C-alpha positions in Angstrom: 297.2 -77.5 113.5 294.4 -74.6 113.7 294.6 -71.6 111.4 295.8 -69.3 114.1 299.0 -71.5 114.7 299.4 -71.9 111.0 299.5 -68.3 110.2 301.7 -67.7 113.1 304.4 -69.6 111.0 303.6 -67.3 108.0 307.2 -65.6 107.0 307.9 -62.1 107.0 308.2 -61.7 103.1 306.3 -60.2 100.3 303.7 -62.9 98.9 300.1 -64.0 98.1 298.0 -65.9 100.8 294.9 -67.8 100.2 292.0 -68.7 102.5 289.9 -71.5 102.3 286.4 -72.7 103.6 285.6 -76.2 105.0 284.9 -77.5 101.7 288.4 -76.6 100.6 287.2 -73.7 98.3 289.3 -70.5 97.8 287.2 -67.7 99.4 289.5 -65.0 99.6 293.2 -64.3 98.0 295.3 -61.3 99.1 298.8 -59.9 98.5 301.1 -58.4 101.2 304.6 -56.9 101.5 304.8 -59.0 104.6 302.8 -62.0 105.1 303.0 -62.6 108.8 302.1 -59.1 109.6 299.2 -58.7 107.1 297.5 -62.1 107.7 297.8 -61.8 111.5 295.3 -58.7 111.3 292.5 -60.7 110.5 292.9 -62.7 113.6 294.6 -60.3 116.3 291.5 -58.1 117.2 288.3 -59.2 115.2 286.2 -56.1 116.7 288.1 -53.9 114.7 286.9 -55.4 111.7 283.6 -54.3 109.5 280.9 -56.8 109.3 281.4 -58.4 106.1 285.2 -58.8 106.8 284.3 -60.7 110.3 281.7 -63.1 108.2 284.6 -63.7 105.8 286.9 -64.7 109.0 284.2 -67.0 110.4 284.4 -69.1 107.3 288.3 -69.7 107.2 289.2 -73.1 107.6 292.7 -73.3 106.3 295.3 -71.0 105.0 298.0 -71.1 102.5 300.5 -68.8 100.9 303.0 -68.3 98.1 306.4 -66.1 98.6 307.3 -64.1 95.7 310.4 -61.8 95.4 309.0 -58.3 95.0 305.6 -56.7 95.7 305.1 -56.2 91.7 305.0 -60.0 91.6 302.6 -60.3 94.4 300.3 -57.9 92.7 300.5 -59.8 89.1 300.3 -63.2 91.0 297.2 -62.4 93.3 295.3 -60.9 90.0 296.1 -64.3 88.2 294.8 -66.0 90.9 291.5 -64.2 91.3 290.8 -64.5 87.8 291.6 -68.4 88.3 289.5 -69.0 91.5 286.8 -66.4 91.4 286.8 -66.1 95.2 283.8 -65.1 96.9 284.9 -62.2 98.8 287.5 -60.7 96.7 287.3 -57.6 94.4 285.6 -59.0 91.0 286.0 -57.2 87.8 282.2 -56.4 86.8 283.2 -55.6 83.1 282.4 -58.9 81.3 282.2 -57.3 77.7 284.9 -57.9 75.2 286.7 -54.8 73.7 287.6 -54.6 70.1 291.5 -55.1 69.2 293.2 -53.6 66.3 295.4 -56.8 64.7 298.3 -56.9 62.3 298.9 -60.3 61.2 302.3 -61.9 60.7 302.1 -62.7 57.1 304.6 -61.6 54.3 302.0 -58.9 53.3 300.2 -58.3 56.9 296.4 -57.4 57.3 295.2 -54.9 59.5 291.6 -55.4 60.8 289.4 -55.1 63.9 288.6 -58.2 66.1 287.4 -59.1 69.5 289.4 -62.3 69.9 293.0 -62.2 70.7 294.8 -65.5 69.2 298.6 -66.0 70.1 299.5 -66.7 66.3 302.2 -64.2 66.2 300.3 -61.2 64.8 300.4 -58.1 66.8 297.4 -56.6 68.8 296.9 -53.0 69.7 294.0 -51.7 72.1 291.6 -52.7 73.6 289.4 -49.6 72.6 286.8 -48.7 75.0 285.0 -47.4 71.8 284.8 -49.6 68.7 283.9 -46.1 66.9 287.2 -44.9 67.6 288.8 -48.1 66.4 287.0 -47.9 63.2 287.9 -44.3 62.4 291.6 -45.4 63.0 291.0 -48.3 60.2 289.2 -45.9 58.0 292.5 -43.5 58.1 294.9 -46.4 57.5 292.6 -47.2 54.3 292.8 -43.7 53.3 296.4 -43.4 53.7 297.9 -47.0 52.6 296.8 -49.3 49.9 296.4 -52.1 52.1 295.0 -55.8 51.0 291.7 -56.9 52.6 291.4 -60.2 51.2 291.8 -63.6 52.9 294.6 -64.8 50.9 297.4 -66.4 52.5 300.0 -64.6 50.4 303.3 -65.9 49.5 306.4 -65.2 47.1 306.1 -68.7 45.6 302.5 -68.2 45.1 302.9 -64.8 43.4 305.8 -66.1 41.3 303.7 -69.2 39.9 300.5 -66.7 39.4 298.2 -68.8 42.0 296.3 -65.4 42.7 293.9 -63.5 40.7 293.4 -59.5 41.3 290.1 -58.7 42.9 288.2 -55.5 42.4 290.0 -53.6 45.3 293.1 -53.5 42.9 291.2 -52.5 39.8 289.6 -49.5 41.7 292.9 -48.5 43.1 292.3 -49.3 46.9 295.2 -52.1 46.7 298.4 -52.2 44.7 297.9 -56.0 44.1 300.2 -57.7 46.5 299.0 -61.2 45.2 300.3 -60.4 41.6 303.4 -58.5 42.6 302.1 -55.1 42.3 304.0 -53.9 45.2 307.3 -55.2 46.8 307.4 -56.9 50.4 309.9 -54.1 51.4 307.5 -51.2 50.5 304.5 -52.9 52.0 306.5 -53.5 55.2 307.0 -49.7 55.1 303.3 -49.1 55.3 302.5 -51.4 58.2 305.6 -50.0 60.1 304.2 -46.6 59.9 300.6 -48.1 61.0 302.2 -49.7 64.0 304.1 -46.3 64.8 300.3 -44.7 64.8 299.1 -47.3 66.9 301.8 -46.9 69.3 301.1 -43.2 69.6 303.6 -42.2 67.2 301.1 -40.2 65.1 302.5 -36.8 65.9 305.8 -37.7 65.0 304.7 -39.0 61.6 303.3 -35.7 60.9 306.4 -34.1 61.3 308.0 -36.6 59.0 305.4 -36.3 56.4 306.1 -32.4 56.6 309.6 -32.6 55.9 309.0 -35.1 53.2 306.7 -32.7 51.8 309.1 -29.9 51.6 312.1 -32.0 50.4 310.0 -33.2 47.4 308.6 -29.9 46.5 312.3 -28.3 46.5 313.2 -31.2 44.2 310.1 -30.0 41.8 308.4 -33.4 42.6 305.2 -31.8 43.3 303.2 -35.3 42.6 305.0 -37.1 45.3 304.7 -33.7 47.5 300.8 -33.7 47.0 300.9 -37.4 48.2 302.8 -36.6 51.4 300.6 -33.5 52.0 297.5 -35.7 51.8 298.7 -38.1 54.1 300.0 -35.1 56.7 296.3 -33.6 56.4 294.5 -36.9 57.2 296.6 -37.5 60.2 296.0 -33.8 61.3 292.3 -34.4 60.9 292.3 -37.5 63.0 294.3 -35.9 65.6 292.3 -32.9 65.7 289.4 -35.0 66.9 291.4 -36.4 69.6 292.1 -34.9 73.0 295.6 -33.5 72.8 297.5 -32.6 75.7 300.5 -30.3 76.4 303.6 -30.8 74.3 305.3 -30.7 77.8 303.7 -34.1 78.9 305.4 -36.8 77.1 304.5 -40.8 77.5 302.3 -41.2 81.1 299.8 -43.7 82.0 296.6 -42.0 84.0 294.5 -43.9 86.5 291.4 -42.4 88.4 289.1 -44.2 90.6 285.8 -43.5 92.2 284.4 -45.9 95.0 281.3 -46.3 97.3 280.7 -49.0 99.7 280.1 -51.9 97.4 281.5 -50.8 94.0 284.5 -49.0 92.3 284.7 -47.7 88.9 288.2 -46.7 87.6 289.2 -45.0 84.2 292.8 -45.6 82.6 294.3 -43.2 79.9 297.4 -43.9 78.0 299.2 -40.8 76.6 301.6 -41.2 74.1 303.3 -38.3 72.2 301.1 -35.7 73.7 297.7 -37.6 72.6 295.4 -39.9 74.4 295.7 -43.1 72.3 293.8 -45.2 74.6 291.1 -44.9 77.1 289.3 -47.7 79.2 286.6 -47.7 81.9 286.5 -50.7 84.3 284.0 -51.7 87.2 284.8 -53.7 90.2 282.5 -55.3 92.6 283.8 -55.0 96.3 282.5 -58.2 98.3 284.4 -56.9 101.7 285.7 -53.5 102.5 288.8 -52.6 100.8 291.0 -49.8 101.3 291.0 -47.4 98.2 294.6 -48.2 97.7 294.1 -51.9 97.5 291.4 -51.2 94.9 293.9 -49.2 92.9 296.6 -51.7 93.0 293.9 -54.2 91.8 292.9 -51.9 88.8 296.7 -51.4 87.9 297.3 -55.0 88.0 294.4 -55.5 85.6 295.7 -52.9 83.2 299.0 -54.4 83.1 297.6 -57.7 82.1 295.5 -56.1 79.5 297.9 -53.4 77.8 301.4 -54.8 78.9 304.1 -52.9 80.7 303.3 -49.5 82.2 304.8 -46.4 81.5 307.6 -45.1 83.5 305.6 -42.3 84.9 302.0 -43.1 86.3 299.6 -40.4 87.2 297.3 -41.5 90.2 294.9 -39.8 92.5 296.7 -41.5 95.6 299.4 -43.9 96.1 298.8 -47.5 95.4 299.7 -50.1 98.1 302.5 -51.6 96.0 305.7 -50.4 94.5 306.6 -51.5 91.0 310.2 -51.5 89.7 310.7 -48.7 87.1 307.4 -47.2 87.8 307.1 -43.8 89.2 303.7 -43.2 90.7 302.9 -39.5 91.1 300.2 -37.1 92.2 300.1 -33.9 90.4 299.0 -31.0 91.9 299.2 -28.5 89.1 299.5 -27.9 85.4 298.7 -30.5 82.5 299.2 -33.6 84.5 296.6 -32.4 86.9 294.3 -31.8 84.0 294.8 -35.1 82.6 294.0 -36.7 86.2 290.6 -34.7 86.3 289.7 -35.7 82.9 290.2 -39.3 83.7 288.3 -38.8 87.1 285.6 -37.2 85.1 285.3 -40.6 82.9 285.3 -42.8 85.9 282.5 -40.4 87.5 280.4 -40.6 84.5 280.8 -44.6 84.4 279.7 -44.8 87.8 276.6 -42.5 87.1 275.5 -44.4 84.0 275.8 -47.6 86.0 273.7 -46.3 88.8 270.9 -45.1 86.3 271.1 -48.2 84.3 270.4 -50.2 87.5 267.6 -47.7 88.5 265.8 -48.4 85.0 266.0 -52.0 84.9 265.1 -52.9 88.7 264.2 -49.7 90.4 263.3 -51.4 93.6 266.2 -53.3 94.0 268.2 -50.2 93.4 266.8 -48.4 96.2 266.9 -51.3 98.6 270.7 -51.4 97.5 271.1 -47.5 98.4 269.3 -47.9 101.7 271.6 -50.8 102.8 274.5 -48.6 101.9 273.0 -46.0 104.1 272.2 -48.1 106.8 275.8 -49.2 106.8 277.3 -45.9 106.6 275.5 -44.6 109.7 275.6 -47.9 111.6 271.9 -48.5 111.9 270.5 -52.1 112.7 267.3 -51.7 110.8 266.7 -50.8 107.2 265.7 -47.3 106.8 262.8 -47.9 104.7 260.8 -45.1 106.2 262.4 -41.8 106.6 261.1 -38.6 107.6 263.3 -35.1 107.6 262.5 -31.8 109.4 263.3 -28.5 108.4 262.5 -24.8 110.5 261.7 -21.6 108.2 261.2 -18.4 109.5 262.6 -14.7 108.6 263.6 -12.8 111.6 261.2 -14.6 113.5 258.0 -13.9 111.4 255.5 -16.6 110.2 257.7 -19.5 112.1 256.8 -22.8 110.0 258.7 -26.3 109.8 258.0 -29.0 107.4 258.2 -32.8 107.6 258.8 -34.7 104.5 258.6 -38.6 104.3 260.4 -40.9 101.9 259.4 -44.7 101.9 261.5 -47.4 100.4 264.2 -44.5 99.2 261.6 -42.1 97.2 259.2 -39.2 98.4 255.5 -40.2 99.7 254.0 -36.8 99.2 250.9 -38.0 100.4 252.6 -38.2 104.0 254.2 -34.8 104.2 253.1 -32.4 106.9 253.4 -28.9 107.7 253.4 -27.2 111.0 253.0 -23.7 112.3 255.0 -23.1 115.3 252.6 -22.3 118.3 254.6 -22.4 121.6 258.0 -20.6 120.5 258.3 -16.6 120.5 260.9 -15.2 118.3 263.4 -17.0 115.9 264.2 -19.9 118.0 265.1 -22.8 115.8 266.2 -25.1 118.5 262.9 -24.9 120.9 260.8 -24.7 117.3 262.3 -27.9 116.2 261.8 -29.5 119.6 258.0 -28.6 119.4 257.5 -30.1 115.7 259.2 -33.4 116.6 257.1 -33.7 119.9 254.0 -33.0 118.1 254.8 -35.2 115.0 255.4 -38.0 117.0 253.1 -37.7 120.2 250.5 -37.9 117.4 251.8 -40.6 115.7 252.1 -42.7 118.9 247.9 -42.0 119.3 247.1 -42.8 115.9 249.6 -45.0 114.0 252.1 -46.5 116.5 253.1 -49.3 114.1 254.2 -46.6 111.4 257.1 -44.8 113.0 260.1 -44.4 110.6 263.5 -46.0 111.1 265.7 -42.9 110.7 264.8 -39.3 111.3 267.0 -36.6 109.5 267.0 -33.3 111.1 268.2 -30.2 108.9 270.9 -28.5 110.9 273.8 -28.9 113.2 274.1 -30.2 116.7 272.0 -27.7 118.5 269.0 -28.7 116.5 269.6 -32.2 116.7 269.9 -32.2 120.5 266.7 -30.5 120.7 265.1 -33.2 118.6 266.4 -35.9 120.6 265.0 -34.3 123.8 261.8 -34.5 122.1 262.1 -38.2 121.5 263.4 -39.0 124.8 260.3 -37.2 126.5 258.1 -39.7 124.1 260.4 -42.9 124.9 261.3 -43.3 121.7 265.1 -42.8 121.8 265.7 -46.7 121.8 263.3 -47.6 118.8 264.4 -44.5 116.4 267.6 -43.4 114.8 268.1 -39.7 114.8 270.9 -37.6 112.9 271.4 -34.2 111.7 272.9 -33.3 108.4 274.8 -29.9 108.3 274.9 -28.2 105.0 278.3 -26.5 105.1 280.5 -30.0 104.6 277.5 -32.4 104.0 278.6 -33.6 107.5 276.3 -36.3 109.4 276.1 -35.5 113.2 274.9 -38.5 115.5 273.9 -38.0 119.2 276.9 -38.5 121.7 279.4 -38.6 119.1 281.7 -35.7 119.1 283.1 -36.2 115.8 280.9 -35.9 112.7 280.5 -38.6 110.1 281.6 -37.9 106.4 280.0 -40.1 104.0 281.6 -40.5 100.6 280.4 -37.6 98.3 280.0 -39.8 95.4 277.9 -42.6 97.1 274.2 -42.7 96.8 273.7 -42.9 100.3 274.6 -39.4 101.0 272.8 -38.4 97.7 269.7 -39.8 99.4 270.1 -38.0 102.4 270.8 -34.6 100.3 267.6 -35.1 98.5 265.5 -35.7 101.7 267.0 -32.5 103.2 266.7 -30.6 100.0 262.9 -31.5 99.6 262.1 -30.6 103.2 263.8 -27.4 102.7 261.5 -26.9 99.7 258.4 -27.9 101.2 259.1 -25.7 104.1 260.0 -22.4 102.1 256.8 -22.9 100.1 254.6 -23.0 103.0 256.4 -20.0 104.3 256.0 -18.1 101.4 252.3 -18.6 101.2 252.0 -17.5 104.5 253.9 -14.4 104.1 251.9 -13.4 101.3 248.7 -14.0 102.9 249.5 -11.9 105.8 250.9 -9.2 103.4 247.6 -9.1 101.6 245.3 -9.4 104.7 247.2 -6.3 106.2 247.0 -4.3 103.1 242.8 -4.5 102.7 242.3 -4.9 106.4 243.4 -1.3 107.2 240.8 0.1 105.0 237.8 1.3 107.1 234.9 -1.2 106.1 236.7 -3.9 104.7 236.7 -7.0 106.9 237.7 -10.7 106.5 234.5 -11.4 104.5 234.6 -8.5 102.2 238.8 -9.3 101.8 237.8 -12.7 100.6 235.1 -11.5 98.6 237.3 -9.1 96.5 240.3 -11.2 96.1 238.0 -14.4 94.5 236.3 -12.1 92.4 239.3 -9.9 91.3 242.3 -12.5 91.7 244.9 -10.1 93.0 245.3 -6.7 95.0 246.9 -5.3 91.6 244.0 -6.3 89.7 241.8 -4.9 92.4 243.7 -1.4 92.3 243.0 -0.9 88.5 239.3 -1.8 88.7 236.5 0.3 87.1 234.9 2.2 90.0 231.5 1.7 88.6 232.1 -2.1 88.5 233.6 -2.4 91.9 230.8 -0.1 93.2 228.4 -2.4 91.7 230.3 -5.5 93.0 230.2 -3.9 96.8 226.8 -2.3 96.5 228.6 0.6 98.1 229.8 3.4 96.0 231.7 5.3 99.0 233.5 2.2 100.0 234.6 1.4 96.5 236.0 5.0 96.2 237.7 4.4 99.6 239.5 1.1 98.5 240.5 2.5 95.3 241.8 5.6 96.8 243.7 3.6 99.5 245.4 1.2 96.9 246.4 4.0 94.5 247.9 6.2 97.0 245.2 9.1 97.1 
């Protein structure tokens, strides 16, 4: 039975499917609300699939499935199988570092400490924390508030009774009450641990209120020493939470997910809100081996967080709906208020992670980074060749005066300034951007065909809309280059990519490096053209100003500007000095009179 026949027998049930190659290796694991419909999509019309997914389908030699009760079960099973098999074409978690946890041991007198290893020994673990500094600050606060033990002794009631332990320096300096010698009861110590656990679960704000009421009660009973103890604890908690990001009291216990993606990577941020405060934050990166819908990537992110943090809150804030539903979890997309502000904060964290990852990659291996950006650009536009050599054109004129154009060149994704070119418009009269674009493109590539036919660019970018693009294409058609070169337009208003013959613009992800490199070459062409245009206008204005004086020609004008540096300095020149320089007193008086309005 071949693969197509086998998948035709898949049930219409939620579950997880696995694809195997000819060697029996799992190459893809997926989840589905309806196994039969989902798997059939890969084989009904392969032409609708993208290139990477078609490669995956061509390697499928066998398919298996597992039926589960709910979509949530399918999500968790998929996540576990991906971790087990590490399939080549699945979304893979990029983040391999070990995050810190705060451990509360299961002893009679528990210890509280920082660890990066989670051991199933009955201890309670809180985290993971994306910042080890934040975890250390929490431990420091606990140490200030409670006389916790830090020793490695296995303290038992029997050992205390038989005096098996000796007190250490921590007890003598007052940082520990001496659990090992019966200095604190098990019940009292358990009270410390209860309060610490409450704070780690996000109950710090409630604990502040508890200490405030205890302080007031102690003061009313004239027990001022105990009131001072409660006051110190309350202030310590307030100092800690003043450093945390506090949301409105209208926001209860919620979890927040955000996600930014490009063609091959995704970056997500998770925030856990308890009692109005952000108690946990975690960034994760994912490598997308084939094209995945954002909803599917978000579901994978949610499954990974649930495996790390346990059960999600009843309310979960998301930027868009995932492709699964989970019993007892209400996914919401906020449109205003504090919850929207939380989602925006989370998205800012995800974008920051994306930016840092890209910068790090660029610093470590700039050549590989730029090649990856060009590959993304090629795939986004639908080109066959890698756009290693790109050129961009921009027109510049003000009400038709001094019309010019610029051509900037990028090689390997970076500017090649020695190849930049400027053009004065020769055949077009007035402000006609379309005809000017056609003239410049024609001049540029007719010369390249004559002088360097092997150095033609793979991609030409036109700064403008459909009109400029059409005239540029006409110029290339007259030169017979339309089959060899790809030409696109980049409109400024919505940053849409316009392609010849396509009535619908292409919108590239605004966060992708592919769009950023197009924006960079467009902005560079605009800057280069504007600079050239300003210089021409400045020269024209200077020339007209001096040339209107009787007796001043081009040579005299050039001598004056070289000697004095500017028209302003010339106007304030000493009459005798100017007359001596020109050898003509009458002409000197005439120039100064004209420039000074006499």
